[in-house]
Backbone as JSON Lines, residues from 0, in Angstrom:
{"i":0,"aa":"M","n":[0.96,-1.07,-0.31],"ca":[-0.19,0.08,0.16],"c":[1.0,1.13,0.06]}
{"i":1,"aa":"S","n":[0.25,2.21,-0.56],"ca":[1.21,3.5,-0.77],"c":[1.13,4.43,0.65]}
{"i":2,"aa":"Q","n":[1.28,5.43,0.63],"ca":[1.07,6.35,2.27],"c":[0.02,6.61,1.93]}
{"i":3,"aa":"D","n":[-0.58,6.9,0.73],"ca":[-2.34,7.57,1.19],"c":[-3.48,6.47,1.37]}
{"i":4,"aa":"G","n":[-2.93,5.4,1.63],"ca":[-3.62,4.27,1.44],"c":[-4.54,3.38,0.57]}
{"i":5,"aa":"K","n":[-3.96,3.74,-1.2],"ca":[-4.09,3.18,-2.11],"c":[-3.38,1.79,-2.35]}
{"i":6,"aa":"I","n":[-4.3,0.8,-3.01],"ca":[-3.42,-0.01,-3.28],"c":[-2.88,-0.31,-4.37]}
{"i":7,"aa":"Q","n":[-1.55,-0.21,-4.58],"ca":[-0.87,-0.38,-5.88],"c":[-0.35,-1.61,-6.53]}
{"i":8,"aa":"R","n":[0.3,-1.72,-7.91],"ca":[1.03,-2.39,-8.22],"c":[2.3,-2.74,-7.25]}
{"i":9,"aa":"I","n":[3.36,-3.96,-7.69],"ca":[4.15,-3.98,-7.03],"c":[5.29,-3.84,-7.87]}
{"i":10,"aa":"D","n":[6.43,-2.64,-7.8],"ca":[7.59,-2.49,-8.82],"c":[8.67,-3.19,-8.25]}
{"i":11,"aa":"R","n":[9.23,-4.2,-8.97],"ca":[10.25,-5.21,-8.63],"c":[11.39,-3.85,-8.53]}
{"i":12,"aa":"N","n":[11.44,-3.29,-8.78],"ca":[12.77,-2.49,-8.7],"c":[12.66,-1.84,-7.31]}
{"i":13,"aa":"K","n":[11.58,-1.24,-6.79],"ca":[11.06,-0.69,-5.24],"c":[11.31,-1.6,-4.31]}
{"i":14,"aa":"L","n":[11.87,-3.05,-4.59],"ca":[11.3,-3.49,-3.63],"c":[12.86,-3.73,-2.58]}
{"i":15,"aa":"P","n":[12.64,-4.28,-1.48],"ca":[14.04,-4.02,-0.37],"c":[15.0,-5.06,-1.23]}
{"i":16,"aa":"L","n":[16.28,-5.11,-0.87],"ca":[17.58,-5.41,-1.63],"c":[17.46,-7.05,-1.34]}
{"i":17,"aa":"F","n":[16.95,-7.33,-0.47],"ca":[16.63,-8.88,-0.22],"c":[15.95,-9.34,-1.26]}
{"i":18,"aa":"C","n":[14.65,-8.81,-1.57],"ca":[13.88,-9.41,-2.62],"c":[13.92,-9.29,-3.8]}
{"i":19,"aa":"R","n":[14.8,-8.4,-4.04],"ca":[15.48,-7.97,-5.43],"c":[16.24,-9.07,-5.38]}
{"i":20,"aa":"L","n":[17.5,-9.16,-4.4],"ca":[18.27,-10.65,-4.95],"c":[18.07,-11.73,-5.26]}
{"i":21,"aa":"I","n":[16.57,-12.09,-4.41],"ca":[15.99,-13.47,-4.42],"c":[15.22,-13.54,-6.04]}
{"i":22,"aa":"L","n":[14.95,-12.51,-6.54],"ca":[14.37,-12.29,-7.87],"c":[15.19,-12.14,-9.13]}
{"i":23,"aa":"K","n":[16.46,-12.26,-8.89],"ca":[17.69,-12.29,-9.5],"c":[18.33,-13.15,-9.83]}
{"i":24,"aa":"I","n":[17.75,-14.41,-8.7],"ca":[18.42,-15.78,-8.89],"c":[18.09,-16.24,-10.26]}
{"i":25,"aa":"P","n":[19.03,-16.81,-11.07],"ca":[18.3,-17.6,-12.28],"c":[17.4,-18.82,-12.3]}
{"i":26,"aa":"M","n":[16.66,-19.16,-12.84],"ca":[15.8,-20.26,-12.95],"c":[16.33,-21.29,-13.3]}
{"i":27,"aa":"P","n":[16.08,-22.3,-12.91],"ca":[16.15,-23.88,-13.34],"c":[15.17,-23.65,-14.93]}
{"i":28,"aa":"A","n":[16.07,-24.53,-16.02],"ca":[15.27,-24.45,-17.49],"c":[13.9,-25.06,-17.6]}
{"i":29,"aa":"S","n":[14.04,-26.22,-16.85],"ca":[12.38,-26.91,-16.33],"c":[11.43,-25.81,-15.89]}
{"i":30,"aa":"F","n":[11.4,-24.83,-14.85],"ca":[10.4,-23.9,-14.44],"c":[10.24,-22.54,-15.74]}
{"i":31,"aa":"T","n":[11.32,-22.56,-16.45],"ca":[11.27,-21.32,-17.38],"c":[10.42,-21.62,-18.33]}
{"i":32,"aa":"L","n":[10.67,-22.93,-18.6],"ca":[10.24,-23.71,-20.35],"c":[8.64,-23.62,-20.24]}
{"i":33,"aa":"V","n":[8.08,-23.94,-18.84],"ca":[6.76,-24.29,-18.9],"c":[5.99,-23.46,-17.59]}
{"i":34,"aa":"D","n":[4.7,-23.0,-17.89],"ca":[4.35,-22.3,-16.77],"c":[3.48,-23.49,-15.72]}
{"i":35,"aa":"I","n":[4.13,-23.93,-14.75],"ca":[3.72,-24.96,-13.89],"c":[2.56,-24.37,-13.14]}
{"i":36,"aa":"P","n":[1.39,-24.9,-13.11],"ca":[-0.07,-24.81,-11.98],"c":[0.78,-24.68,-10.74]}
{"i":37,"aa":"G","n":[0.21,-24.07,-9.97],"ca":[0.28,-24.29,-8.48],"c":[-0.38,-25.54,-8.14]}
{"i":38,"aa":"G","n":[-1.12,-26.24,-8.31],"ca":[-1.59,-27.57,-7.85],"c":[-0.53,-28.52,-8.17]}
{"i":39,"aa":"I","n":[-0.15,-28.67,-9.43],"ca":[0.74,-29.68,-10.08],"c":[2.66,-29.43,-8.89]}
{"i":40,"aa":"F","n":[2.66,-28.0,-8.83],"ca":[3.91,-27.31,-8.36],"c":[4.05,-28.07,-7.0]}
{"i":41,"aa":"Y","n":[2.84,-28.28,-5.79],"ca":[2.75,-28.19,-4.61],"c":[2.75,-29.82,-4.37]}
{"i":42,"aa":"A","n":[1.92,-30.31,-5.39],"ca":[1.4,-31.9,-5.1],"c":[2.24,-32.74,-6.03]}
{"i":43,"aa":"I","n":[3.07,-32.44,-7.04],"ca":[4.07,-33.22,-7.52],"c":[5.36,-32.83,-7.17]}
{"i":44,"aa":"I","n":[5.88,-31.74,-7.99],"ca":[7.32,-31.73,-7.69],"c":[7.74,-31.12,-6.25]}
{"i":45,"aa":"L","n":[6.86,-30.4,-5.56],"ca":[7.4,-30.55,-4.26],"c":[7.85,-32.0,-3.6]}
{"i":46,"aa":"P","n":[7.03,-32.71,-3.61],"ca":[7.01,-33.75,-2.78],"c":[8.18,-34.79,-3.76]}
{"i":47,"aa":"I","n":[8.35,-34.61,-4.93],"ca":[9.28,-35.33,-5.6],"c":[10.98,-34.7,-4.76]}
{"i":48,"aa":"F","n":[11.06,-33.85,-4.55],"ca":[11.89,-32.95,-4.0],"c":[12.67,-33.33,-2.89]}
{"i":49,"aa":"L","n":[11.12,-33.12,-2.16],"ca":[11.48,-33.8,-0.54],"c":[12.05,-35.27,-0.28]}
{"i":50,"aa":"F","n":[11.48,-35.95,-1.53],"ca":[12.12,-37.58,-1.1],"c":[13.14,-38.18,-1.81]}
{"i":51,"aa":"L","n":[13.45,-37.45,-3.0],"ca":[15.28,-37.44,-3.45],"c":[16.09,-36.53,-2.18]}
{"i":52,"aa":"D","n":[15.5,-35.34,-1.75],"ca":[16.58,-34.98,-0.94],"c":[16.74,-35.69,0.62]}
{"i":53,"aa":"F","n":[15.66,-36.62,1.19],"ca":[15.93,-37.76,2.11],"c":[17.3,-38.47,1.24]}
{"i":54,"aa":"F","n":[16.95,-39.26,0.49],"ca":[17.72,-39.92,0.36],"c":[19.31,-39.49,-0.47]}
{"i":55,"aa":"L","n":[19.13,-38.33,-1.05],"ca":[20.5,-37.45,-1.25],"c":[21.29,-37.28,-0.16]}
{"i":56,"aa":"N","n":[20.62,-37.02,0.88],"ca":[21.19,-36.39,2.19],"c":[22.1,-37.68,2.93]}
{"i":57,"aa":"F","n":[20.88,-38.62,3.1],"ca":[21.67,-39.94,3.14],"c":[22.74,-40.51,2.7]}
{"i":58,"aa":"Y","n":[22.56,-40.37,1.95],"ca":[24.04,-40.64,0.62],"c":[25.31,-39.66,1.07]}
{"i":59,"aa":"F","n":[24.69,-38.74,1.21],"ca":[25.92,-37.29,1.38],"c":[26.61,-37.79,2.8]}
{"i":60,"aa":"L","n":[25.62,-38.22,3.84],"ca":[26.16,-38.59,5.22],"c":[27.22,-39.65,5.43]}
{"i":61,"aa":"I","n":[26.81,-40.67,4.6],"ca":[27.21,-41.97,4.39],"c":[28.37,-41.73,3.6]}
{"i":62,"aa":"G","n":[28.19,-41.05,2.42],"ca":[29.47,-41.68,1.51],"c":[30.76,-40.6,1.21]}
{"i":63,"aa":"F","n":[30.47,-39.38,2.7],"ca":[31.69,-38.45,2.53],"c":[32.53,-38.15,3.95]}
{"i":64,"aa":"A","n":[33.4,-37.43,3.87],"ca":[34.1,-37.64,5.17],"c":[33.38,-36.5,6.13]}
{"i":65,"aa":"F","n":[34.07,-36.22,7.0],"ca":[33.34,-35.31,7.89],"c":[32.94,-33.97,7.6]}
{"i":66,"aa":"P","n":[34.04,-33.2,7.24],"ca":[33.78,-31.77,7.09],"c":[32.8,-31.57,5.69]}
{"i":67,"aa":"I","n":[33.05,-32.29,4.76],"ca":[32.44,-32.76,3.54],"c":[30.9,-32.83,3.57]}
{"i":68,"aa":"N","n":[31.03,-33.69,4.13],"ca":[29.24,-34.36,4.22],"c":[28.55,-33.19,4.77]}
{"i":69,"aa":"V","n":[28.55,-32.49,5.64],"ca":[27.74,-31.84,6.44],"c":[27.81,-30.6,5.7]}
{"i":70,"aa":"I","n":[28.46,-29.93,5.09],"ca":[28.46,-28.51,3.6],"c":[27.53,-29.23,2.98]}
{"i":71,"aa":"L","n":[27.84,-30.48,2.24],"ca":[26.86,-31.11,1.1],"c":[25.57,-31.42,1.79]}
{"i":72,"aa":"F","n":[25.12,-31.93,3.18],"ca":[24.1,-31.93,3.28],"c":[23.4,-31.04,3.77]}
{"i":73,"aa":"L","n":[24.06,-29.72,4.29],"ca":[23.33,-28.55,3.89],"c":[23.43,-27.72,3.03]}
{"i":74,"aa":"A","n":[23.62,-27.96,1.81],"ca":[23.59,-27.31,0.49],"c":[22.39,-27.35,-0.53]}
{"i":75,"aa":"F","n":[22.36,-28.68,-0.53],"ca":[21.01,-29.23,-1.33],"c":[20.07,-28.45,-0.85]}
{"i":76,"aa":"P","n":[19.7,-28.92,0.26],"ca":[18.13,-28.63,1.2],"c":[18.09,-27.06,0.73]}
{"i":77,"aa":"F","n":[19.02,-26.36,0.83],"ca":[19.17,-24.69,0.68],"c":[18.93,-24.49,-0.75]}
{"i":78,"aa":"S","n":[19.73,-25.03,-1.33],"ca":[19.38,-24.38,-3.0],"c":[17.83,-24.85,-3.3]}
{"i":79,"aa":"V","n":[17.62,-26.05,-2.51],"ca":[15.84,-26.34,-2.79],"c":[14.92,-25.26,-2.6]}
{"i":80,"aa":"L","n":[15.51,-24.79,-1.04],"ca":[14.72,-23.47,-0.47],"c":[14.67,-22.41,-1.41]}
{"i":81,"aa":"V","n":[15.84,-22.08,-1.76],"ca":[15.85,-20.79,-2.36],"c":[15.04,-21.01,-4.21]}
{"i":82,"aa":"I","n":[15.05,-21.8,-4.69],"ca":[14.52,-21.88,-5.87],"c":[13.06,-21.94,-5.48]}
{"i":83,"aa":"F","n":[11.95,-22.59,-4.44],"ca":[11.06,-22.49,-4.15],"c":[10.79,-20.91,-4.1]}
{"i":84,"aa":"V","n":[11.7,-20.34,-2.87],"ca":[11.26,-19.26,-2.49],"c":[11.22,-18.16,-4.05]}
{"i":85,"aa":"R","n":[11.85,-18.2,-4.61],"ca":[12.45,-17.61,-5.9],"c":[10.61,-17.79,-6.66]}
{"i":86,"aa":"V","n":[10.66,-19.07,-7.26],"ca":[9.06,-19.41,-7.88],"c":[8.11,-18.59,-7.29]}
{"i":87,"aa":"N","n":[7.52,-19.12,-5.66],"ca":[7.05,-18.2,-5.12],"c":[6.55,-16.97,-5.14]}
{"i":88,"aa":"A","n":[7.81,-16.06,-4.74],"ca":[7.77,-14.99,-4.82],"c":[7.12,-14.4,-6.44]}
{"i":89,"aa":"D","n":[8.06,-15.02,-7.64],"ca":[7.77,-14.33,-8.61],"c":[5.81,-14.76,-8.99]}
{"i":90,"aa":"R","n":[5.94,-15.76,-8.49],"ca":[3.99,-16.24,-8.58],"c":[2.97,-14.68,-7.79]}
{"i":91,"aa":"F","n":[3.49,-14.67,-6.73],"ca":[3.06,-13.69,-5.96],"c":[3.02,-12.71,-6.47]}
{"i":92,"aa":"I","n":[4.01,-12.03,-6.75],"ca":[4.2,-10.38,-7.79],"c":[3.39,-10.47,-8.94]}
{"i":93,"aa":"D","n":[3.44,-11.45,-9.97],"ca":[2.5,-11.65,-10.89],"c":[0.83,-11.78,-10.67]}
{"i":94,"aa":"L","n":[0.54,-12.35,-9.49],"ca":[-0.9,-12.72,-8.84],"c":[-1.2,-11.28,-8.86]}
{"i":95,"aa":"W","n":[-0.46,-10.68,-8.12],"ca":[-0.9,-9.33,-7.42],"c":[-0.76,-8.01,-8.79]}
{"i":96,"aa":"N","n":[0.14,-8.08,-9.15],"ca":[0.02,-7.19,-10.17],"c":[-1.32,-7.46,-11.18]}
{"i":97,"aa":"S","n":[-1.69,-8.52,-11.22],"ca":[-2.44,-9.24,-12.38],"c":[-4.05,-8.4,-11.64]}
{"i":98,"aa":"S","n":[-4.13,-8.8,-10.45],"ca":[-5.36,-8.58,-9.57],"c":[-5.49,-6.97,-9.16]}
{"i":99,"aa":"V","n":[-4.73,-6.27,-9.22],"ca":[-4.79,-4.72,-8.58],"c":[-5.01,-4.04,-9.89]}
{"i":100,"aa":"G","n":[-4.07,-4.43,-10.85],"ca":[-4.32,-3.53,-12.06],"c":[-4.41,-3.73,-13.19]}
{"i":101,"aa":"G","n":[-5.14,-4.76,-13.38],"ca":[-5.92,-5.54,-14.53],"c":[-7.2,-5.02,-14.92]}
{"i":102,"aa":"F","n":[-8.25,-4.41,-14.23],"ca":[-9.14,-4.1,-14.48],"c":[-9.35,-2.71,-15.0]}
{"i":103,"aa":"T","n":[-9.87,-2.02,-16.02],"ca":[-10.04,-0.99,-17.07],"c":[-11.45,-0.87,-17.28]}
{"i":104,"aa":"P","n":[-12.07,0.31,-16.58],"ca":[-13.68,0.58,-17.13],"c":[-13.58,0.79,-18.58]}
{"i":105,"aa":"R","n":[-14.64,0.54,-19.23],"ca":[-14.81,0.65,-20.82],"c":[-16.21,1.06,-20.68]}
{"i":106,"aa":"E","n":[-16.58,1.47,-22.05],"ca":[-17.81,2.04,-22.44],"c":[-18.66,0.6,-23.11]}
{"i":107,"aa":"V","n":[-19.82,0.04,-22.79],"ca":[-20.22,-0.75,-23.3],"c":[-20.55,-0.49,-24.76]}
{"i":108,"aa":"K","n":[-21.09,0.35,-25.2],"ca":[-21.21,0.44,-26.58],"c":[-19.9,0.5,-27.56]}
{"i":109,"aa":"E","n":[-18.72,0.77,-26.78],"ca":[-17.34,0.7,-27.81],"c":[-16.77,-0.65,-27.62]}
{"i":110,"aa":"V","n":[-17.13,-1.68,-26.68],"ca":[-16.81,-2.68,-26.68],"c":[-17.97,-3.96,-27.68]}
{"i":111,"aa":"L","n":[-18.9,-3.22,-27.91],"ca":[-19.82,-3.98,-28.7],"c":[-19.65,-3.52,-30.36]}
{"i":112,"aa":"K","n":[-19.28,-2.42,-30.27],"ca":[-18.8,-2.12,-31.89],"c":[-17.85,-2.84,-31.81]}
{"i":113,"aa":"E","n":[-16.46,-2.64,-31.32],"ca":[-15.49,-3.58,-31.55],"c":[-15.49,-5.19,-31.58]}
{"i":114,"aa":"Y","n":[-16.68,-5.86,-31.03],"ca":[-16.75,-7.27,-30.94],"c":[-17.24,-7.35,-32.92]}
{"i":115,"aa":"L","n":[-18.45,-6.58,-33.22],"ca":[-18.89,-6.61,-34.0],"c":[-18.02,-6.47,-35.23]}
{"i":116,"aa":"A","n":[-17.12,-5.82,-35.19],"ca":[-15.95,-5.64,-36.06],"c":[-15.4,-6.64,-36.12]}
{"i":117,"aa":"M","n":[-14.87,-7.02,-34.79],"ca":[-13.83,-8.18,-35.39],"c":[-15.04,-9.93,-35.43]}
{"i":118,"aa":"R","n":[-16.14,-9.88,-35.48],"ca":[-17.03,-11.0,-36.07],"c":[-17.29,-10.84,-37.43]}
{"i":119,"aa":"G","n":[-17.01,-9.58,-37.84],"ca":[-17.71,-9.11,-39.08],"c":[-18.56,-9.2,-39.75]}
{"i":120,"aa":"N","n":[-19.2,-9.8,-41.01],"ca":[-19.91,-10.1,-41.49],"c":[-20.33,-11.5,-41.91]}
{"i":121,"aa":"R","n":[-19.95,-12.01,-40.95],"ca":[-20.47,-13.72,-41.31],"c":[-21.79,-13.66,-41.26]}
{"i":122,"aa":"P","n":[-22.67,-14.83,-41.85],"ca":[-23.97,-15.27,-41.85],"c":[-24.26,-15.86,-40.65]}
{"i":123,"aa":"K","n":[-25.12,-15.92,-40.04],"ca":[-25.77,-16.6,-39.26],"c":[-26.19,-18.13,-39.53]}
{"i":124,"aa":"E","n":[-25.24,-18.87,-38.45],"ca":[-25.61,-20.21,-38.61],"c":[-27.1,-20.77,-38.55]}
{"i":125,"aa":"E","n":[-27.79,-21.61,-39.33],"ca":[-29.04,-21.87,-38.65],"c":[-29.22,-23.26,-37.67]}
{"i":126,"aa":"T","n":[-30.13,-23.26,-37.1],"ca":[-30.3,-24.1,-36.09],"c":[-30.94,-25.14,-36.34]}
{"i":127,"aa":"A","n":[-30.46,-26.46,-36.22],"ca":[-31.91,-27.3,-36.75],"c":[-32.81,-27.58,-35.32]}
{"i":128,"aa":"T","n":[-34.03,-27.32,-35.91],"ca":[-34.79,-27.66,-35.02],"c":[-35.97,-28.85,-34.98]}
{"i":129,"aa":"E","n":[-36.62,-29.64,-34.61],"ca":[-37.14,-30.58,-35.06],"c":[-38.63,-30.46,-34.19]}
């Protein structure tokens, strides 16, 4: 919200430094190629990452010596956390901006003229009634 109490769009350049740094993290190619819906994101991708994280951390603890295994044990979950925070922050900003600044008042007559011009002079389709 602004100082005068009006709800405004989120400008990515005016965010705090920490948020701008999170939004500048490069995304993996699998997340940028397809816009993954929220249900698939939380119902399929997140449990797969958590499941693989358990076994990968178990391997890191057993397979490597002491100082390296702790670093690897902490690095993978932290990187997954950063990716999910980045995805959620980007989705929230897009959702907020689309819901706050998406409506523009228009005249009904102008919209009707645009629709009729777009439709053109196509003939009406006859409906078969019995």
